[in-house]
Rosetta silent file (secondary structure, phi, psi, omega in degrees, C-alpha in Angstrom):
SEQUENCE: MAGPSSPTTPSSPFDDSAAVVQSMLTGFAAGGAAGGSWGALLAVVRGEPVAFYAASVGANVAVVSAAYVTFHEIIAKRRGKRDLTSYVLPGTITGGGLLGLVGSPIRAVQGAAAGSALGAGVFFGLKYFDEWRQATAIERYIAKYGPDAIHDLPSHAAASSTPFQAPAISSIGLQGLIPSFVDIPEDEIEARIQARLQQLLQDDIATKTGPE
SCORE:     score description
SCORE:     0.000 S_00000001
   1 L     0.000  126.005 -174.087    0.000    0.000    0.000 S_00000001
   2 L   -87.572  139.837  174.867    1.539    3.263   -1.110 S_00000001
   3 L   -86.466  178.714 -176.711    1.762    6.319    1.087 S_00000001
   4 L   -62.615  -29.604 -176.300    1.279    9.893   -0.084 S_00000001
   5 L  -122.560    8.983 -178.596    4.949   10.422   -0.842 S_00000001
   6 L  -110.273  145.264 -179.217    6.288    6.899   -1.291 S_00000001
   7 L   -69.779  152.823  177.171    6.403    4.958   -4.562 S_00000001
   8 L   -79.387  161.930  178.600    4.108    2.019   -5.079 S_00000001
   9 L   -68.965  129.561 -179.704    5.397   -1.521   -5.369 S_00000001
  10 L   -58.721  140.225  179.710    6.325   -2.301   -8.993 S_00000001
  11 L  -147.161  163.356 -178.551    3.850   -4.606  -10.684 S_00000001
  12 L   -76.590  157.946  176.917    3.123   -5.916  -14.140 S_00000001
  13 H   -57.913  -34.455  178.978    0.610   -4.209  -16.467 S_00000001
  14 H   -64.976  -43.149  178.634   -1.627   -7.268  -16.155 S_00000001
  15 H   -63.888  -39.957  178.510   -1.667   -6.993  -12.354 S_00000001
  16 H   -63.183  -44.034 -179.968   -2.415   -3.278  -12.602 S_00000001
  17 H   -64.254  -41.613  179.271   -5.278   -3.901  -15.020 S_00000001
  18 H   -63.765  -38.881  179.194   -6.684   -6.671  -12.828 S_00000001
  19 H   -66.299  -39.089  179.000   -6.523   -4.397   -9.769 S_00000001
  20 H   -65.436  -43.670  179.354   -8.339   -1.611  -11.625 S_00000001
  21 H   -63.746  -42.696  178.749  -11.062   -3.994  -12.803 S_00000001
  22 H   -61.599  -42.640  178.573  -11.442   -5.426   -9.300 S_00000001
  23 H   -64.865  -39.519  179.061  -11.739   -1.927   -7.845 S_00000001
  24 H   -62.232  -44.759  179.167  -14.291   -0.965  -10.488 S_00000001
  25 H   -65.281  -38.552  177.544  -16.441   -4.007   -9.679 S_00000001
  26 H   -63.095  -45.533  178.077  -16.120   -3.302   -5.958 S_00000001
  27 H   -63.479  -38.882  179.445  -17.201    0.294   -6.462 S_00000001
  28 H   -64.320  -46.200 -178.416  -20.079   -0.767   -8.695 S_00000001
  29 H   -66.593  -45.856 -179.390  -21.366   -3.332   -6.187 S_00000001
  30 H   -65.219  -43.095  178.536  -20.963   -1.069   -3.152 S_00000001
  31 H   -64.838  -39.583  178.347  -22.511    1.895   -4.940 S_00000001
  32 H   -64.169  -41.531  179.518  -25.392   -0.205   -6.201 S_00000001
  33 H   -65.826  -45.880 -179.951  -26.126   -1.561   -2.733 S_00000001
  34 H   -66.217  -44.527  179.725  -25.953    1.873   -1.093 S_00000001
  35 H   -65.601  -39.321  177.740  -27.936    3.537   -3.860 S_00000001
  36 H   -63.266  -40.844  178.239  -30.556    0.805   -3.887 S_00000001
  37 H   -65.359  -42.547  178.790  -31.052    1.106   -0.133 S_00000001
  38 H   -65.355  -41.119  178.145  -31.331    4.881   -0.375 S_00000001
  39 H   -63.300  -39.883  177.885  -33.770    4.598   -3.278 S_00000001
  40 H   -64.454  -39.218  178.353  -35.935    2.151   -1.352 S_00000001
  41 H   -64.766  -43.029  177.879  -35.992    4.516    1.626 S_00000001
  42 H   -62.010  -40.298 -179.724  -37.004    7.436   -0.588 S_00000001
  43 H   -63.030  -41.379  179.421  -39.756    5.337   -2.145 S_00000001
  44 H   -64.993  -43.262 -179.034  -41.183    4.439    1.252 S_00000001
  45 H   -64.808  -39.897 -176.296  -41.098    8.070    2.413 S_00000001
  46 H   -90.420   -5.188 -179.166  -42.721    9.354   -0.789 S_00000001
  47 L    70.525   31.365 -179.749  -45.158    6.484   -1.167 S_00000001
  48 L  -103.289  168.242  177.784  -43.753    5.500   -4.575 S_00000001
  49 L   -59.316  123.736 -175.902  -42.994    2.021   -6.014 S_00000001
  50 H   -66.550  -44.123 -176.130  -40.037    0.663   -4.066 S_00000001
  51 H   -60.885  -42.725 -178.213  -38.647   -1.549   -6.829 S_00000001
  52 H   -65.395  -48.484 -178.986  -38.498    1.279   -9.374 S_00000001
  53 H   -63.377  -43.943 -178.711  -36.829    3.761   -7.025 S_00000001
  54 H   -62.324  -43.646 -179.362  -34.358    1.200   -5.704 S_00000001
  55 H   -68.332  -41.922 -177.316  -33.352    0.100   -9.200 S_00000001
  56 H   -66.957  -53.437 -179.376  -33.114    3.641  -10.573 S_00000001
  57 H   -66.347  -40.217  179.387  -31.129    5.205   -7.740 S_00000001
  58 H   -60.709  -42.639  179.994  -29.033    2.067   -7.287 S_00000001
  59 H   -65.428  -42.791 -179.459  -28.029    2.001  -10.961 S_00000001
  60 H   -63.944  -46.699 -179.246  -27.085    5.688  -10.989 S_00000001
  61 H   -67.417  -34.968  178.630  -25.005    5.493   -7.819 S_00000001
  62 H   -62.760  -43.402  179.572  -23.369    2.261   -9.013 S_00000001
  63 H   -64.648  -45.069  179.639  -22.213    3.913  -12.255 S_00000001
  64 H   -63.156  -44.336 -179.593  -20.883    6.979  -10.430 S_00000001
  65 H   -63.682  -44.110 -179.981  -19.085    4.853   -7.814 S_00000001
  66 H   -62.918  -41.876  179.435  -17.541    2.568  -10.425 S_00000001
  67 H   -64.626  -45.101 -178.913  -16.325    5.547  -12.468 S_00000001
  68 H   -62.519  -48.711 -177.737  -14.845    7.302   -9.432 S_00000001
  69 H   -63.631  -38.517  179.365  -13.060    4.208   -8.100 S_00000001
  70 H   -63.315  -48.926  178.610  -11.701    3.367  -11.565 S_00000001
  71 H   -63.307  -36.840  178.819  -10.255    6.850  -12.099 S_00000001
  72 H   -61.672  -46.779 -179.023   -8.881    6.817   -8.559 S_00000001
  73 H   -64.918  -42.521 -179.081   -7.003    3.563   -9.128 S_00000001
  74 H   -63.476  -47.825 -178.549   -5.652    4.665  -12.516 S_00000001
  75 H   -65.471  -42.310 -179.943   -4.452    8.048  -11.233 S_00000001
  76 H   -62.936  -40.138 -179.677   -2.953    6.574   -8.047 S_00000001
  77 H   -72.537  -36.431  178.941   -1.015    3.960  -10.007 S_00000001
  78 H   -68.901  -38.198 -178.417    0.179    6.467  -12.605 S_00000001
  79 H   -85.546  -16.548  178.218    1.340    8.942   -9.936 S_00000001
  80 L    77.288   16.194  178.634    2.746    6.223   -7.689 S_00000001
  81 L  -161.944  158.927  178.133    1.040    7.465   -4.529 S_00000001
  82 L  -114.380  100.856  179.707   -2.335    7.936   -2.886 S_00000001
  83 L  -129.722 -166.846 -177.798   -2.690   11.489   -1.683 S_00000001
  84 H   -58.859  -38.865 -179.239   -5.295   14.243   -1.718 S_00000001
  85 H   -62.933  -40.402 -177.497   -4.887   14.729   -5.467 S_00000001
  86 H   -71.546   -9.147  174.552   -5.548   11.068   -6.229 S_00000001
  87 H  -102.403  -36.466 -177.440   -8.879   11.370   -4.396 S_00000001
  88 H   -76.650  -45.558 -176.189   -9.996   14.834   -5.555 S_00000001
  89 H   -59.070  -42.900  175.914   -9.101   14.550   -9.254 S_00000001
  90 H   -60.036  -35.724  177.000  -11.238   11.417   -9.859 S_00000001
  91 H   -66.035  -38.898  177.582  -14.173   13.249   -8.302 S_00000001
  92 H   -62.887  -46.104 -178.983  -13.593   16.206  -10.610 S_00000001
  93 H   -66.075  -45.812 -177.308  -13.457   13.974  -13.682 S_00000001
  94 H   -65.129  -51.666 -178.351  -16.431   11.844  -12.665 S_00000001
  95 H   -63.271  -46.921 -179.684  -18.723   14.682  -11.617 S_00000001
  96 H   -68.655  -39.565 -178.123  -17.839   16.952  -14.508 S_00000001
  97 H   -68.087  -47.620 -176.983  -17.820   14.200  -17.106 S_00000001
  98 H   -67.035  -44.948  179.036  -21.111   12.548  -16.226 S_00000001
  99 H   -72.330  -26.892  175.491  -23.068   15.781  -15.829 S_00000001
 100 H   -68.548  -29.971  179.212  -21.383   17.170  -18.925 S_00000001
 101 H   -73.617  -34.824 -174.465  -22.705   14.245  -20.944 S_00000001
 102 H  -106.858   -5.615 -177.291  -26.314   14.640  -19.817 S_00000001
 103 L  -136.914 -160.071 -177.582  -26.475   18.380  -19.120 S_00000001
 104 L   -88.605  169.330  175.997  -25.098   21.788  -19.985 S_00000001
 105 H   -57.757  -33.916  177.871  -21.540   23.082  -19.490 S_00000001
 106 H   -64.172  -40.997  177.398  -22.722   24.850  -16.348 S_00000001
 107 H   -64.017  -35.353  178.358  -23.961   21.540  -14.978 S_00000001
 108 H   -63.919  -42.137  178.219  -20.582   20.015  -15.829 S_00000001
 109 H   -64.448  -42.402  177.932  -18.801   22.685  -13.787 S_00000001
 110 H   -62.681  -41.700  178.434  -21.203   22.142  -10.904 S_00000001
 111 H   -64.717  -39.038  178.712  -20.655   18.389  -11.105 S_00000001
 112 H   -64.222  -41.564  179.152  -16.875   18.829  -11.152 S_00000001
 113 H   -65.486  -43.819  179.399  -17.016   21.036   -8.053 S_00000001
 114 H   -65.107  -41.038  178.821  -19.302   18.615   -6.226 S_00000001
 115 H   -64.863  -38.748  177.835  -17.139   15.646   -7.216 S_00000001
 116 H   -63.572  -43.844  178.929  -13.986   17.405   -6.036 S_00000001
 117 H   -63.551  -40.333  178.906  -15.569   18.174   -2.679 S_00000001
 118 H   -65.052  -41.413  178.086  -16.739   14.581   -2.337 S_00000001
 119 H   -62.320  -41.765  176.747  -13.267   13.264   -3.177 S_00000001
 120 H   -63.554  -38.106  177.706  -11.694   15.528   -0.550 S_00000001
 121 H   -63.493  -39.351  177.689  -14.277   14.305    1.934 S_00000001
 122 H   -62.961  -45.307 -178.282  -13.368   10.688    1.196 S_00000001
 123 H   -61.406  -52.119 -177.268   -9.654   11.391    1.692 S_00000001
 124 H   -70.419  -30.151  175.086  -10.017   13.245    4.998 S_00000001
 125 H   -63.089  -45.267  177.115  -12.658   10.792    6.178 S_00000001
 126 H   -64.934  -38.248 -179.187  -10.246    7.899    5.665 S_00000001
 127 H   -61.353  -51.201 -177.494   -7.444    9.928    7.251 S_00000001
 128 H   -72.607  -30.470  175.904   -9.308   10.670   10.474 S_00000001
 129 H   -65.521  -39.903  178.297  -10.809    7.186   10.586 S_00000001
 130 H   -65.635  -40.835  178.044   -7.298    5.723   10.405 S_00000001
 131 H   -64.572  -38.166  178.461   -6.123    8.042   13.201 S_00000001
 132 H   -65.222  -42.795  178.906   -9.130    7.021   15.315 S_00000001
 133 H   -63.259  -39.777  179.416   -8.384    3.330   14.793 S_00000001
 134 H   -64.127  -45.486  179.352   -4.747    3.895   15.752 S_00000001
 135 H   -63.880  -38.944  179.081   -5.694    5.759   18.938 S_00000001
 136 H   -65.228  -39.930  179.279   -8.248    3.079   19.823 S_00000001
 137 H   -62.635  -41.496  179.470   -5.671    0.314   19.341 S_00000001
 138 H   -67.150  -40.717  178.361   -3.237    2.066   21.686 S_00000001
 139 H   -61.899  -42.077  179.370   -5.954    2.643   24.295 S_00000001
 140 H   -67.355  -36.078  178.780   -6.916   -1.036   24.220 S_00000001
 141 H   -63.945  -44.561  179.248   -3.261   -2.029   24.465 S_00000001
 142 H   -66.247  -40.100  179.676   -2.784    0.143   27.563 S_00000001
 143 H   -64.081  -31.138 -176.845   -6.045   -1.111   29.077 S_00000001
 144 H   -85.206  -39.881 -173.383   -4.929   -4.721   28.588 S_00000001
 145 H  -110.448   -6.837  179.556   -1.250   -4.491   29.565 S_00000001
 146 L    92.709  161.076 -177.799   -1.150   -1.345   31.700 S_00000001
 147 H   -65.735  -21.498 -179.699    0.515    2.050   31.168 S_00000001
 148 H   -67.725  -20.257 -178.129    3.977    0.579   31.785 S_00000001
 149 H   -81.961   -0.829 -176.089    3.751   -1.265   28.468 S_00000001
 150 H   -68.258  -17.763  179.784    3.602    2.002   26.529 S_00000001
 151 H   -66.993  -15.683  177.823    7.402    1.957   26.118 S_00000001
 152 H   -75.705  -12.527 -176.824    6.898   -0.750   23.482 S_00000001
 153 L   -93.201  156.786  174.202    5.181    1.814   21.257 S_00000001
 154 L   -63.585  155.523  178.100    6.881    4.406   19.029 S_00000001
 155 L   -63.897  153.185 -177.753    7.179    7.865   20.494 S_00000001
 156 H   -61.547  -37.581 -178.666    4.246   10.179   19.901 S_00000001
 157 H   -65.080  -43.736 -179.472    6.431   12.597   17.957 S_00000001
 158 H   -67.378  -39.993 -179.386    7.722    9.907   15.622 S_00000001
 159 H   -66.244  -39.287 -178.238    4.278    8.421   15.139 S_00000001
 160 H   -73.001  -22.013  179.707    2.724   11.801   14.403 S_00000001
 161 H   -81.424  -12.390  178.228    5.454   12.624   11.873 S_00000001
 162 L   -73.089  122.930 -177.709    4.606    9.552    9.810 S_00000001
 163 L   -65.439  150.715  178.557    2.484   10.718    6.857 S_00000001
 164 L   -64.185  130.316  178.002   -0.987    9.325    6.459 S_00000001
 165 L  -104.649  102.151 -178.023   -1.023    6.319    4.148 S_00000001
 166 L   -69.738  130.864 -179.232   -4.343    6.281    2.372 S_00000001
 167 L   -77.439  156.517  170.589   -5.539    2.728    1.704 S_00000001
 168 L   -64.502  137.261 -176.167   -6.659    1.438   -1.646 S_00000001
 169 H   -58.720  -37.841 -176.876  -10.424    1.758   -1.755 S_00000001
 170 H   -71.373  -13.450 -177.484  -10.816   -1.876   -2.791 S_00000001
 171 H   -94.446   -2.240 -179.157   -8.806   -3.013    0.264 S_00000001
 172 L   -75.101  117.791 -177.105  -11.110   -1.460    2.859 S_00000001
 173 L   -93.503  155.890  178.663  -12.747   -4.351    4.693 S_00000001
 174 H   -68.332  -20.847 -178.670  -16.096   -4.378    6.412 S_00000001
 175 H   -61.981  -33.849 -179.559  -14.394   -5.591    9.595 S_00000001
 176 H   -73.544  -10.760 -178.487  -12.977   -2.116   10.163 S_00000001
 177 H  -105.526    5.039 -177.945  -16.476   -0.613   10.022 S_00000001
 178 L   -68.626  130.215  179.238  -18.117   -2.907   12.595 S_00000001
 179 L   -61.461  158.680 -174.906  -19.756   -0.860   15.401 S_00000001
 180 L   -68.859  -20.859 -177.544  -18.280   -1.121   18.887 S_00000001
 181 L   -79.050   -8.113  177.867  -21.378   -2.855   20.304 S_00000001
 182 L   -76.253  133.033 -177.382  -20.753   -5.954   18.136 S_00000001
 183 L   -75.614  115.141  178.481  -19.140   -8.722   20.191 S_00000001
 184 L  -112.676  132.086 -178.895  -15.666   -9.462   18.801 S_00000001
 185 L   -57.353  147.813 -179.413  -13.612  -12.308   20.315 S_00000001
 186 H   -60.977  -36.542 -179.644  -10.676  -11.279   22.503 S_00000001
 187 H   -62.166  -39.873 -179.837   -8.272  -13.286   20.342 S_00000001
 188 H   -69.101  -39.528  177.119   -9.264  -11.312   17.262 S_00000001
 189 H   -62.378  -43.933  179.406   -8.926   -8.004   19.105 S_00000001
 190 H   -61.342  -42.780 -179.622   -5.493   -9.043   20.355 S_00000001
 191 H   -63.135  -40.713  179.428   -4.412  -10.038   16.845 S_00000001
 192 H   -66.617  -41.286  179.435   -5.536   -6.691   15.434 S_00000001
 193 H   -62.698  -46.328 -179.207   -3.755   -4.758   18.182 S_00000001
 194 H   -63.753  -39.530  178.943   -0.515   -6.660   17.667 S_00000001
 195 H   -64.444  -41.320  179.619   -0.702   -6.205   13.890 S_00000001
 196 H   -67.977  -40.379  177.909   -1.258   -2.465   14.284 S_00000001
 197 H   -63.416  -39.690  177.989    1.575   -2.136   16.796 S_00000001
 198 H   -61.884  -40.806  178.214    3.887   -3.987   14.446 S_00000001
 199 H   -65.240  -40.508  177.911    2.992   -1.560   11.670 S_00000001
 200 H   -63.298  -41.422  178.489    3.620    1.416   13.972 S_00000001
 201 H   -64.073  -41.355  178.219    7.023    0.036   14.965 S_00000001
 202 H   -64.545  -40.528  177.452    7.966   -0.490   11.313 S_00000001
 203 H   -64.194  -38.035  179.678    6.880    3.065   10.465 S_00000001
 204 H   -65.188  -43.262  179.185    8.912    4.364   13.402 S_00000001
 205 H   -64.531  -42.948 -179.985   12.028    2.499   12.259 S_00000001
 206 H   -64.257  -36.483  179.577   11.572    3.699    8.679 S_00000001
 207 H   -67.840  -41.484 -179.119   11.158    7.301    9.871 S_00000001
 208 H   -72.347  -36.235 -177.916   14.317    7.185   12.006 S_00000001
 209 H   -73.794  -51.018 -179.872   16.377    5.391    9.357 S_00000001
 210 L    73.828  173.136  179.242   15.260    7.449    6.368 S_00000001
 211 L   -67.826  136.789 -179.172   16.376    6.863    2.775 S_00000001
 212 L   -85.243    0.000    0.000   19.914    5.616    2.459 S_00000001
């Protein structure tokens, strides 16, 4: 997974194409499910046919999601990093392009602006969500092993200096979105904490070592 300023792992054109297609299908399915649910809710509120609204809204959101995720993957791989630009630019292209095809140039500009704002929202949403998960992992570690075990963690200054590494959209798992009231086995929580601590330690070592 590439950070904002670090190059991505070299891969073959076939692997890149397969990853883009996989991301497109993921975006299409997720967008269709979210759009269909929203359309069904609107239909119930407005007293309209549920099937028609769910299919219509679901199809539209699925197309927009697939287009955005596809452009995001292509731009991120071409630039070799996932940063704010690789999230905002796909939104600009998707919003402006789709509304430009079905509307006027003014609508295209409005769509580009809305898409850019949405892309920025996705980036910062992932950024703060990642910071929240990191803080939660440390809190659980201290609660389990006590405050004396905090010396095993990287220093706060070193950890905070590590740039945010935005994940590939297709790699975001549903496990990370499970609400806190869902009962998760202690073994799984422990495994997640240890994995996160290992990643923090590796980031700390990489920050202190720097490029040779």
